[in-house]
Backbone as a ProteinNet text record, in pm:
[ID]
protein_1_A
[PRIMARY]
MRNVHVLNLGAGVQSSALYLMAREGRIPCDVAVFADTGEEPALVYQHLSHLVSLGGPPILVRSAGKLGDDLMHGRNSTGQRFASIPAFTKDAAGKVGMVRRQCTKEYKIEVVDRTIRRELLELKPRQRIPMDVTVYQYFDISTDEAGRAERGKRRFAAVRHTVPVYPLIDLGWSRTDCLAYLRERLPYEVPKSSCVFCPYRTNQSWRHLKRTDATGWDRAVEIDTALRADGSIVTRGFRQKLFLHRSCEPLAGIDFDALAPNTLDPLTVGECHGVCGL
[TERTIARY]
-439.8	-395.1	-444.1	-363	-388.4	-384.9	-491.9	-493.5	-497.3	-418.7	-403.2	-436.5	-535.5	-572	-532.8	-449.4	-381	-412.3	-468.9	-487.1	-389	-313.4	-214.5	-277.1	-283.4	-363.7	-293.9	-315.5	-232.7	-303.9	-442	-516.7	-557.3	-529.7	-591.4	-722.1	-762.8	-897.2	-930	-829.2	-846.7	-846.5	-749.6	-722.4	-848.1	-888.1	-993.8	-1123.6	-1140.5	-1259.5	-1242.4	-1135.9	-1109.4	-1134.1	-1079.8	-1112.7	-1255.7	-1331.7	-1474.3	-1542.7	-1499.6	-1550.5	-1532.7	-1404.3	-1373.1	-1449.7	-1493.3	-1570.3	-1717	-1758.5	-1898.1	-1895.2	-1774.6	-1768.7	-1759.7	-1739.9	-1740.2	-1615.1	-1495.5	-1379	-1323	-1244.9	-1192.6	-1074.8	-1063.4	-955.1	-946.8	-832.1	-799.2	-731.3	-656.9	-604.4	-551.4	-555	-501.4	-367.5	-270.4	-140.8	-118.6	-92.1	-62.9	85.1	168.2	308.1	340.8	374.5	376.6	503.7	536.7	665.7	686.3	568.3	572.5	573.2	536.9	548.3	412.7	305.8	184	135.4	37.3	-40.1	-125.7	-153.5	-228	-361.4	-431.1	-555.5	-567.9	-454.9	-437.1	-437.8	-372	-371.6	-504.6	-571.6	-713.3	-802	-781.8	-872.8	-843.6	-710	-679.4	-744.4	-731.9	-799.1	-941.5	-1013.7	-1159.2	-1189.5	-1100.5	-1124	-1096.5	-1002.5	-978.6	-1113.5	-1167.2	-1295.5	-1417.5	-1411.8	-1525.2	-1554.5	-1444.2	-1459.8	-1455.9	-1388.1	-1381.3	-1254.8	-1199.2	-1073.3	-983.1	-911.5	-784.8	-690.3	-665	-564	-429.4	-326.1	-181.7	-113.7	-79.8	4.6	138.1	238.4	370.8	475.7	592.1	687.9	833.6	896.8	1054.9	1139.3	1052.5	1114.3	1058.1	1097.7	1048.7	1143.1	1087.8	1170	1249.8	1179.7	1260.2	1368	1361.8	1446.3	1579.4	1539	1655	1724.5	1663	1715	1820.6	1771.8	1855	1981.1	1955	2055.8	2144.1	2113.7	2207	2187.9	2079.4	2058.3	1927.9	1911.5	1780.3	1727.4	1634.4	1543.7	1627.6	1745.4	1828.8	1936.2	1953.5	2058.1	2191.4	2191.5	2329.4	2355.3	2252.5	2273.8	2130.4	2126.3	1991.5	1934.3	1799.5	1729.3	1687.8	1735.1	1708.7	1568.7	1537.6	1406.6	1427.2	1329.4	1349.1	1361.8	1455.4	1477.2	1534.4	1502.4	1541.3	1678.2	1757.5	1882.1	1894.4	1999.7	2009.1	2164.6	2194.5	2351.8	2386.5	2517.8	2577.9	2504	2449.2	2384.4	2239	2201	2062.7	1952.3	2009.1	1916.2	1869.3	1737.1	1675.2	1665	1708.1	1695.3	1656.4	1637.8	1583.3	1697.6	1712.1	1805.8	1723.5	1805.6	1746.4	1645.6	1527.8	1443.5	1451.2	1463.5	1478.6	1370.6	1294.7	1219.4	1091.2	1034.6	916.7	954.7	1064.6	1096.3	1114.1	1199.1	1237.1	1129.8	1049.8	958	830.1	789.1	660.6	648.1	709.6	712.6	759.9	893.1	961.1	873.2	819.2	746.4	625.4	548.3	435.9	484.8	580.7	642.1	680.1	739.7	800	680.3	575.5	448.2	390.3	369.4	320.6	393.5	513.1	604.5	612.5	625.8	669.9	529.3	438.9	313.5	206.8	172.8	75	99.4	228.1	265.8	349	397.8	484.2	610	684	803	907.3	1028.5	1155	1225.4	1320	1401.4	1463	1441.6	1510.1	1422.1	1325.7	1251.6	1148.5	1148.1	1073.1	919.3	844.1	699.8	669.1	580.1	552.1	469.6	497.4	441.9	291.4	213.7	75.3	14.9	95.7	48.5	51.2	-62.5	-67.8	-132.5	-46.4	-75.6	-140.6	-255.6	-311.1	-292.3	-237.4	-216.8	-306.7	-384.7	-474.1	-423.8	-419.1	-354.3	-473.5	-461.3	-552.3	-534.2	-498.8	-465.1	-606.2	-636.9	-774.5	-754.2	-860	-844.8	-762	-750.9	-666.4	-524.1	-473.2	-330.8	-321.4	-388.6	-399.6	-259.6	-166.7	-35.8	40.1	24.6	92.1	44.6	-64.8	-109.5	-34	-16.1	58.9	201.2	265.4	404.1	394	302.3	298.8	282.5	215.4	193.2	336.8	405.7	544.7	634.8	623.2	706.7	685.5	556.2	532.3	534.7	564.7	557.5	639.5	765.3	860.9	837.8	742.9	707	597.7	635.9	551.1	430.6	455.1	363.7	273.4	294.2	210.4	135.9	16.3	-73.6	-119.1	-86.3	-136.1	-280.1	-365	-505.9	-540.1	-606.5	-650.9	-805.7	-884.3	-1022.6	-1088.4	-1019.6	-1076	-1077.5	-961.4	-963.6	-1055.9	-1066.5	-1165.5	-1313.1	-1333.5	-1465	-1483.1	-1375.5	-1382.1	-1390.1	-1348	-1352.3	-1237.1	-1267.9	-1160.3	-1153.5	-1071.4	-1058.3	-1192.7	-1255.5	-1372.1	-1491.5	-1480.1	-1585.8	-1564.7	-1432.7	-1400.1	-1454.4	-1432.7	-1478.3	-1625.7	-1695.4	-1846.2	-1884.9	-1816.9	-1847.4	-1814.2	-1711.9	-1676.9	-1767.2	-1824.5	-1907.2	-2027.7	-2072.2	-2194.5	-2162.4	-2041.5	-2003.2	-1932.8	-1880.3	-1798.1	-1842	-1824.7	-1881	-1787.2	-1668.5	-1569.3	-1506.8	-1424.1	-1358.5	-1212.6	-1201	-1082.4	-936.2	-841.9	-734.6	-637.6	-548.8	-453.6	-354.3	-299	-191	-53	32.2	181.2	269.4	392	478	465.2	459.7	445.5	564	666.7	785.8	814.7	712.7	732.2	756.4	863.3	888.5	781.7	706.7	607.8	484.6	487.7	382.3	366.1	242.3	226.3	241.8	255.8	256.3	115.7	16.1	-134.5	-111.1	-52.3	-45.6	48.8	171.5	254.2	168.1	92.4	35.5	-79	-148.9	-244	-195.7	-75.3	-14.6	22.6	74.5	121.6	-1.4	-109.1	-227.1	-303.5	-297.1	-390.4	-328	-183.8	-126.7	11.3	-14.5	127.7	226.1	185.1	289.3	360.8	255.9	324.5	407.5	376.5	465.1	585.3	591.8	716.5	801.4	747.7	826.4	886.9	816.3	868.7	983	970.6	1076.4	1192.5	1158.3	1282.5	1358.9	1304.7	1361.7	1434.5	1357.3	1423.2	1544.5	1546.3	1676	1775.5	1746.8	1838.3	1908.4	1833.9	1905.1	2028.1	2040.8	2150.2	2240.3	2224.3	2300.6	2442.6	2528.9	2667.7	2706.6	2775	2809.5	2699.2	2597.9	2482.2	2524.2	2502.1	2536.6	2438.4	2329.7	2251.7	2308.6	2384.9	2460	2592.5	2631.4	2757.8	2748.6	2856.9	2841.9	2765.8	2713.3	2643	2710.7	2743.5	2809.9	2715.4	2586.6	2475.2	2394.4	2337.4	2249.1	2123.5	2050.3	1914.6	1797.5	1690.3	1563.9	1438.3	1340.8	1222.4	1126	1148.7	1079.1	1141.4	1078.1	1138.2	1210.9	1172.9	1251.5	1388.4	1423.5	1568.9	1589.2	1488.7	1494.4	1444.5	1511.8	1454.4	1301.7	1242.7	1108	1035.2	1115.6	1057.7	1030.2	1111.2	1120.3	1029.1	961.3	887.2	748	708	570.7	486	399.1	326.5	206	171.4	51.8	91.7	226.5	266.9	306.7	306.7	345.6	218.2	233.3	125.4	104	-20.1	-52.9	24.6	62.8	153.5	108.7	153.1	102.8	242.5	213.4	327.3	293.1	369	338	211.9	95.9	-29	2	104.4	138	195.6	234.4	298.9	224.8	115.6	33.8	-78.6	-98.2	-224.4	-178.2	-228.7	-201.6	-61.6	-10.1	122.8	78.4	77	38.8	122.4	253.7	366.7	413.6	383.4	440.1	467.7	538.5	580.4	673.2	667.8	752.7	731.7	619.4	579.3	601.5
1782.4	1712.2	1785.4	1781	1834	1733.6	1728.8	1627.8	1702.9	1687.3	1746.1	1644	1652	1561.2	1606.1	1549.1	1581	1473.6	1527.2	1442.6	1459.7	1351.5	1349.6	1355.6	1456.5	1469.1	1444.5	1341.5	1330	1378.1	1408.7	1468.3	1375.6	1236.9	1124.9	1078.8	955.4	908.3	883.7	810.1	766.3	888.2	974.4	1086	1191.8	1213.8	1296.1	1254.4	1125.1	1072.6	1102.1	1084.1	1109.2	1256.2	1351.3	1484.9	1527.1	1475.7	1503.7	1440.4	1336.4	1273.3	1364.2	1432.9	1520.1	1649.9	1686.2	1806.8	1784.2	1654	1617.3	1579	1582	1557.3	1418.5	1326.7	1184.3	1153.6	1220.3	1188.9	1329.7	1328.9	1438	1484.8	1624.1	1688.2	1818.3	1859.6	2011.7	2070.5	1999.1	2049.3	1938.9	1966.5	1867.2	1926.8	1837.2	1884.7	1805.4	1898	1843.9	1877.4	1782.4	1792.3	1791.2	1913.2	1920.9	1914.4	1825.5	1796.7	1908.3	1963.2	2059.3	1980.5	1854	1766.9	1676	1720.9	1648.2	1688.7	1601.8	1638.1	1756.7	1832.7	1972	1921.9	1809.8	1790.6	1767.6	1718.2	1707.5	1843	1945.6	2071.8	2144.4	2116.3	2172	2100.4	1969.8	1908.3	1959.7	1976.1	2018.6	2168.8	2256.6	2393.7	2394	2287.3	2257.2	2209.8	2126.2	2085.2	2209.3	2289.9	2420.6	2501.4	2508.5	2590	2548.7	2415.1	2368.6	2426	2472.3	2530.9	2428.6	2314.3	2218.5	2247.2	2157.9	2179.9	2259.7	2336.3	2411.8	2300.8	2339	2252.2	2345.4	2302.7	2371	2293.1	2369.4	2326.6	2359	2278	2294.1	2220.3	2257.8	2201.1	2213.3	2115.2	2107.7	2149.1	2194.9	2244.2	2165.3	2190.3	2117.1	2017.2	1886.6	1775.6	1750	1770.8	1740.3	1834.6	1964.3	2061.9	2027.2	1986.1	1942.4	1821.7	1735.8	1617.5	1664.2	1764.1	1786.3	1878.3	1946.9	2024.5	1973.7	1850.7	1785.7	1845.1	1873.6	1918.8	1857.3	1851.9	1817.1	1936.7	1897.3	2013.8	2100.1	2029.7	2109.2	2189.2	2155.1	2215.8	2155	2023.4	1973.2	1863.2	1789.1	1679.1	1650.3	1568.7	1534.8	1421.4	1404.5	1291.5	1212.8	1083.1	998.2	959.1	932.2	869	718.3	615	476.1	445.6	507.6	484	339.4	302.1	163.9	181.1	58.4	33.5	-102.8	-134.8	-279.6	-307.8	-428.1	-456.7	-531.9	-571.3	-628.4	-770.9	-824.6	-952.1	-929.4	-800.5	-779.6	-780.3	-797.8	-779.4	-647.4	-622	-485.8	-460.5	-366.6	-327.1	-185.9	-135.9	-0.3	67.1	200.5	260.9	294.9	341.9	369.5	506.1	483.5	595.9	676.4	806.1	909.4	1017.3	1036.7	1134	1144.4	1010.9	1020.2	1060.2	1030.2	1082	1227.3	1280.9	1416.5	1513.6	1472.6	1562.6	1542.8	1432.7	1413.7	1404.8	1284.7	1266.3	1377.6	1426.7	1523.1	1661	1696.1	1806.6	1812.9	1714.8	1695.3	1694.8	1631.8	1632.2	1774.6	1836.4	1976.3	2084.1	2058.7	2137.6	2134.8	1991	1983.9	2035.8	2008.4	2064.8	2212.1	2282.3	2415.5	2501.5	2468.9	2543.2	2502.8	2374.9	2332.5	2334.7	2298.3	2285.6	2401.9	2475.1	2587.5	2563.8	2455.1	2417.1	2482.1	2510	2541.4	2413.9	2441.5	2317	2240.7	2107.1	2026.6	2022.5	2106.6	2117.2	1980.2	1932.5	1802.7	1835.3	1751	1753.8	1740.9	1827.3	1804.6	1684.6	1635.2	1509.4	1503.7	1614.8	1614.9	1638.6	1630.5	1654.2	1517.4	1472.4	1360.9	1398.8	1359.6	1395.9	1277.7	1281.4	1178.2	1187.9	1108.6	1127.3	1025.3	1089.9	997.8	981.3	859.9	796.9	743.7	771.6	711.3	576.7	499.8	341.3	275.2	212.4	130.2	-15.3	-91.5	-234.1	-307	-245.3	-301.5	-318.4	-245.4	-237.1	-241.9	-325.2	-327.5	-342.7	-422.8	-455.1	-340	-220.6	-106.4	-38.4	-48.4	-4.1	-72.2	-208.9	-266.7	-227.9	-205.3	-155.2	-8.4	61.4	203.1	196	103.1	97	57.2	-19.3	-60.6	69.1	143.5	250.1	363.8	367.6	471.2	408.6	289.1	221.9	282.4	347.9	403	555.4	608.6	757.3	776.6	820.6	817.3	935.9	1025.2	1141.6	1121.8	1034.7	1026.1	882.8	896.6	770.4	763.6	668.3	662.5	606.6	672.2	632.5	599.3	478.8	444.2	422.3	535.4	532	451	436	354.5	201.4	157.2	19.1	-10.4	87.9	81.7	59.3	129.3	118.7	5.9	-57.5	-161.1	-127	-14.8	58.1	2.3	-16.5	-45.9	84.1	80.4	200	227.2	114.8	116.7	179.2	161.8	218.8	373.7	408.6	549.2	621.8	553	605	619.3	515.1	534.9	664	676.6	789.2	925.9	928.4	1053.9	1083.8	991.1	1014.8	1082.6	1062.1	1123.5	1281.7	1306.7	1441.3	1529.6	1482.1	1568.7	1549.4	1662.8	1665.6	1609.2	1553.2	1497.4	1380.3	1307.6	1186.1	1240.4	1201.1	1234.3	1190.5	1258.3	1206	1129.5	1043.5	981.3	1080.7	1067.8	1164.2	1086.6	1132.3	1087.7	1189.9	1212.8	1278	1227.6	1319	1294.9	1186.1	1197.7	1106.5	992.5	969.5	855.5	723.2	654.2	523.2	422.6	432	329.9	358.1	322.4	335.5	213.9	169.4	54.6	117.4	27.8	75.1	167.1	109	185.6	325.8	333.4	459.4	563	509.2	589.9	637	533.4	563.7	671.4	666.9	755.9	897.5	907.5	1035.3	1097.4	1009.7	1061.5	1115.9	1056.4	1088.3	1205.9	1217.9	1308.2	1442	1426.5	1535.6	1582.8	1652.4	1686	1755.3	1836.5	1905.3	1804.2	1725.5	1623.5	1534.2	1471.8	1389.4	1453.8	1571.6	1640.1	1656	1678.7	1678.5	1552.8	1445.9	1306.5	1277.7	1309.1	1282.6	1376.5	1497.5	1580.3	1520.4	1477.6	1423.9	1282.7	1214.2	1090.3	1098.7	1200.8	1228.4	1300.3	1361.7	1431.6	1323	1212.3	1109.7	1054.4	1064.2	1003.9	1108.1	1227.6	1336	1335.1	1361.1	1364.9	1455.6	1403.9	1482.1	1499.9	1429.9	1445.7	1396.1	1463.3	1421.1	1298.6	1290.3	1181.2	1045.3	1027.4	907.7	871.2	962.4	944.8	815.4	736.2	614.3	496.3	515.2	415.3	380.6	259.2	206.7	215.1	176.2	171.1	307	316.8	432.2	409.7	523.6	522.6	576.7	493.2	525	510.4	591.7	583.2	467	412.2	293.3	153.6	60.1	-69.4	-146.5	-85.8	-153.7	-115.4	-5.8	64.8	106.2	171.6	221.8	375.2	471.5	607.7	630.7	701.5	711.8	774.5	862.4	925.1	828.1	716.8	626.6	507.9	495.4	380.2	388.2	289.8	279.4	202.6	286.1	200.5	131.1	169.8	106.6	-40	-63.8	-193.3	-281.9	-225.1	-294.7	-370.3	-477.2	-544.4	-469.3	-493.3	-421.1	-494.2	-428.7	-489.6	-443.4	-493.9	-452.3	-440.6	-370	-340.8	-388	-379.7	-407.4	-327	-374.6	-284.8	-187	-208.7	-102.1	22.9	24.7	143.7	201.6	145.7	172.8	261.8	371.5	455.7	590.5	618.9	759.8	749.8	869.8	873.1	922.4	835.1	862.4	943.5	946.3	1012.9	935.9	800.3	702.8	589.6	587.2	478.7	391.2	261.3	179.8	168.2	214.5	201.5	62.4
2058.5	1927.5	1801.2	1706.7	1575.1	1464.1	1384.1	1272	1144.7	1046.9	919.7	808.2	729.9	619.6	488.9	412.2	297.8	183.8	60	-45.8	-150.4	-184.4	-288.4	-412.6	-472.7	-613.2	-722.3	-814.1	-924.8	-1056	-1030	-1126	-1222.1	-1201.5	-1296.2	-1241	-1280.4	-1255.3	-1107.2	-1045.2	-911.7	-825.9	-827.1	-742.1	-768.8	-879.1	-907.2	-842.7	-850.7	-767.9	-617.2	-568.5	-416.8	-408.9	-480.9	-474.9	-465.6	-552.3	-559	-444.5	-391.9	-263	-157.7	-145.2	-39.9	-58.7	-178.9	-209.3	-159.3	-159.7	-121.5	34.2	94.2	243.4	278.8	179.4	202.5	259	250.3	304.6	361.5	482.3	526.4	440.1	418	321.5	375.8	428.3	464.4	325.5	251.1	130.9	40.6	-76.6	-193.1	-238.3	-253.8	-311.8	-440.9	-560	-680.1	-704.5	-715.2	-728.5	-876	-941.7	-1082.3	-1140.6	-1228.7	-1286.8	-1409.7	-1460.6	-1550.7	-1698.9	-1688.6	-1812	-1846.5	-1777.4	-1795.7	-1934.7	-1978.1	-2116.6	-2081.7	-2193.8	-2174.6	-2116	-2152.1	-2109.4	-1948.6	-1883	-1753.6	-1678.4	-1741.3	-1673.5	-1698.4	-1804.2	-1820.3	-1727.5	-1710	-1602.5	-1452.1	-1421.7	-1298.4	-1275.9	-1371.5	-1364.1	-1337	-1400.7	-1366.8	-1228.6	-1187.1	-1042.3	-952.7	-982	-887.6	-895.6	-1014.4	-1031.8	-945.6	-916.9	-844.9	-699.3	-651.8	-510	-404.4	-425.8	-312.1	-226	-163.2	-79	-157.4	-89.7	-177.5	-231	-361.7	-429.9	-448.2	-379.7	-392.1	-490	-610.2	-715.3	-669.8	-654.8	-618.6	-713	-718.5	-810.6	-774.3	-808.6	-795.3	-910.6	-1019.5	-1152.1	-1263.1	-1386.2	-1496.2	-1527.2	-1510.9	-1502.6	-1633.1	-1756.2	-1878.7	-1917.2	-1868.1	-1861.6	-1792.1	-1656.3	-1560	-1627.3	-1690.1	-1744.6	-1862.2	-1934.3	-2060.6	-2015.1	-1899.3	-1844.9	-1737.3	-1699	-1608.3	-1470	-1429.2	-1275.3	-1226.2	-1107.6	-1050.9	-969.1	-887.1	-827.9	-727.9	-677.5	-589.8	-655.4	-803.9	-882.4	-860.5	-806.3	-789	-898.3	-941.2	-1032.5	-1090.1	-1205	-1265.7	-1182.1	-1190.6	-1133.3	-1246.2	-1239.6	-1357.2	-1360.7	-1481.3	-1505.7	-1555.6	-1545.1	-1564.7	-1712.4	-1779.8	-1917.2	-1953	-2077.6	-2108.3	-2174.2	-2149.5	-2213.2	-2244.2	-2343.4	-2385.4	-2378.6	-2322.9	-2317.5	-2444.2	-2449.2	-2567.1	-2598.6	-2496.2	-2524.5	-2571.2	-2579.2	-2614.9	-2504.7	-2382.4	-2263.3	-2229.5	-2229.5	-2197.7	-2041.2	-2001.4	-1858.7	-1843.4	-1719.4	-1688.5	-1588.3	-1600.9	-1513.2	-1380.9	-1285.4	-1165.9	-1181.3	-1114.3	-1112.1	-986.7	-1003.3	-905.1	-918.6	-1037.1	-1055.1	-959	-929.7	-852.9	-705.1	-654.2	-516	-519.3	-601.2	-611.8	-661.6	-750.2	-817.1	-778.2	-692.9	-652.3	-492.3	-443.1	-294.6	-212.7	-250	-167.1	-187.3	-299.6	-298.2	-216.9	-213.9	-132.8	18.5	64.9	194.2	229.4	148.5	177.6	194.8	108.4	114.9	245.6	307.2	438.2	539.2	539.3	653.8	645.2	541.5	538.8	538.3	464.5	440.2	523.8	553.5	641.1	781	818.9	962.6	983.4	901.5	910.8	990.8	955.5	1021.6	949.5	1015.7	959.7	899.6	815.6	763.2	891.6	887.1	981.8	1119.6	1125.6	1248.6	1254.5	1367.3	1388.4	1401.8	1346.7	1364.6	1513.3	1565.9	1706.4	1738.2	1849.4	1902.1	1887.2	1899.7	1899.5	1763.2	1661.2	1523.7	1464.1	1396.8	1293.7	1168.3	1057.5	916.1	848.8	818	731.5	583.5	529.3	371.1	302.5	196.4	140.3	-3.2	-34.8	-154.5	-247.1	-380.6	-477.1	-536.1	-448.3	-482.1	-480.7	-582.8	-577.6	-575.5	-566.7	-556.5	-650.7	-771.8	-899.2	-858.2	-760.1	-725.1	-572.7	-502.7	-364.2	-298.9	-377.4	-340.2	-295.6	-388.6	-353	-223.3	-178.8	-50.7	65.4	51.6	157.6	154.9	46.8	50.6	104.5	71.2	123.5	287.2	334.2	476.3	530.2	476.8	514.2	510.6	404.3	393.8	508.9	547.9	662.8	792	793.8	943.9	1030	976	1079.4	1096.6	1030.9	1030.9	1138.6	1254.4	1360.6	1342.4	1267.7	1257.6	1143.4	1047.5	919.4	913.2	885.5	857.4	714.1	634.3	503.7	500.7	413.1	404.9	250.9	239.7	110.7	86.8	84.2	79.4	-28.2	-142.5	-240.5	-211.1	-153.1	-107.5	-10	90.9	197.6	165.5	33.8	-12.6	-125	-148.9	-239	-383.7	-415.2	-552.9	-621.6	-773.6	-861.4	-946.7	-1045.9	-1133.7	-1205.5	-1248.4	-1311.5	-1249.8	-1112.1	-1020.2	-1007.8	-1018.9	-1019.9	-1150.8	-1259.6	-1395	-1388.3	-1329.3	-1326.6	-1237.2	-1137.1	-1034.9	-1107.4	-1167.7	-1239.3	-1363.8	-1425.1	-1545.1	-1491.3	-1362.5	-1321.5	-1275.5	-1266.1	-1203.8	-1301.8	-1411.1	-1487.6	-1645.8	-1719.8	-1839.6	-1950.6	-1913.1	-1995.1	-1931.7	-2010.3	-1961	-1899.9	-1772	-1709.3	-1776.6	-1817.6	-1881.9	-1787.1	-1848.9	-1760.2	-1732.7	-1601.8	-1562.2	-1562.9	-1645.6	-1616.7	-1701	-1687.7	-1784.5	-1923.5	-2019.6	-2165.9	-2206.7	-2150.2	-2174.9	-2078.7	-2009.4	-1902.6	-1977.2	-1953.6	-2014	-1979.9	-1873.7	-1839	-1927.7	-2050.8	-2144.7	-2225.5	-2260.4	-2343.1	-2488.9	-2593	-2721.6	-2761.3	-2687.8	-2728	-2672.4	-2570	-2496.4	-2575.3	-2615.7	-2715.9	-2836.5	-2898.4	-3021.7	-2993.8	-2879.8	-2845.6	-2824.2	-2759.4	-2735.5	-2881.6	-2956.8	-3088.7	-3167.1	-3158.8	-3236.5	-3180.7	-3050.9	-2997.6	-2931.7	-2905.5	-2832.8	-2897.9	-3021.1	-3086.7	-3008	-2907.8	-2829.7	-2742.4	-2677.5	-2575.8	-2651.2	-2764.4	-2840.2	-2882.4	-2942.7	-2977.8	-2848.1	-2742.1	-2610.9	-2580.9	-2598.1	-2571	-2666.3	-2792	-2878.1	-2855.8	-2814.3	-2770.6	-2665.8	-2552.2	-2430.3	-2473.5	-2548	-2581.9	-2679.1	-2761.7	-2833.9	-2746.9	-2650.8	-2559.1	-2466.2	-2444.7	-2365	-2429.5	-2557.6	-2636.3	-2701.5	-2661.9	-2720	-2689	-2771.9	-2736.3	-2623.6	-2522.2	-2413.7	-2301.4	-2329.2	-2240.3	-2090.6	-1987.8	-1853	-1815.5	-1888.8	-1829.8	-1862.6	-1967.9	-2010.8	-1947.2	-1855.8	-1789.3	-1687.7	-1701.7	-1622.5	-1696.6	-1822.3	-1888.1	-2029.8	-2045.7	-2173.2	-2266.8	-2248.4	-2351.6	-2355.5	-2463.9	-2483.9	-2417.1	-2385.8	-2320.2	-2428.6	-2374.5	-2476.5	-2399.5	-2435.7	-2357.3	-2396.7	-2525.3	-2551	-2534.4	-2480.5	-2455.7	-2561.8	-2687	-2791.2	-2808.5	-2724.2	-2745.9	-2880.3	-2931.9	-3069.3	-3039.2	-3129.5	-3114.1	-3145	-3040.9	-3034	-3172.7	-3222.4	-3350.6	-3469.8	-3468.2	-3590.1	-3558	-3457.7	-3423.3	-3492.7	-3564.7	-3621.4	-3522.8	-3443.1	-3346.8	-3395	-3521	-3594.2	-3626.8	-3636.2	-3670.4	-3561.4	-3445.2	-3336.2	-3262.8	-3202.8	-3144.2	-2999.6	-2962.6	-2815.4	-2723.8	-2628.8	-2517.2	-2374.2	-2278.4	-2150.1	-2054	-1960.8	-1867.2	-1730.9	-1627.1	-1485	-1462.4	-1423.6	-1388.5	-1292	-1203.1	-1098.7	-1156.3	-1285.7	-1333.2	-1456.4	-1493.8	-1607	-1557.8	-1632.8	-1595.9	-1538.7	-1422.1	-1368.3	-1284.9	-1287	-1197.9	-1068.9	-963.9	-831.8	-748.7	-798.5	-731.2	-624.9	-625.2	-523.6	-582.2	-709.7	-772.6	-678.9	-696.3	-618.7	-471.4	-430.2	-285.9	-232.4
[MASK]
++++++++++++++++++++++++++++++++++++++++++++++++++++++++++++++++++++++++++++++++++++++++++++++++++++++++++++++++++++++++++++++++++++++++++++++++++++++++++++++++++++++++++++++++++++++++++++++++++++++++++++++++++++++++++++++++++++++++++++++++++++++++++++++++++++++++++++++++++++++

């Protein structure tokens, strides 16, 4: 029997805590995989470099391409079509909705799965995982979002060779516990991990991005504008225009200081775990 232990590393608070636990030998980890969309804030990449420098389990940074560029050019990681992000849209009656999300699957989940199959297990395309191999995938879901772990277990129920593991839930740790753990081990605050143009942001998060990350903010505005560009392939099939902000207004013109604080579904606020919608 061969057991392979893989940490899904998002480089946010919870997954960073898991990585440092693995470095201390508290959880088994053969390798950590960071699926890079190419669109994280600069501080996340700096933090990732620091984790690599610590000399813990190997961190494999793998990518299916730069998500924002693929959106603007109308293609996805396979070069066939674009992978949509969950942008907001408003119908004639003023009802706000979101379009289908494909980015998590194609730029996160599939990247990790492909890395496991091709690099760790050395399998050829479409080759089955041997019966005597079990892959343990470690996810950074804490007690704040335990429902996601249950959905994850159901998603993996039919996958005979993969076992999802949720160490933070087993420890009874919340995100607050992870923050306290990290403060004792890192000389800086771990940044939140998500694409700079991810629509799953509160008004506070958008305001923080604009104030602290000029490059990230400019990229978000660029993508927001591109969603509504004349002839954009992203808008094909939609009568309504697409926006990154739930107000369905152009991002560049929004005065976040004038907006009241708001909240989103707690399952989508914070780090990008790469397993949205489990």
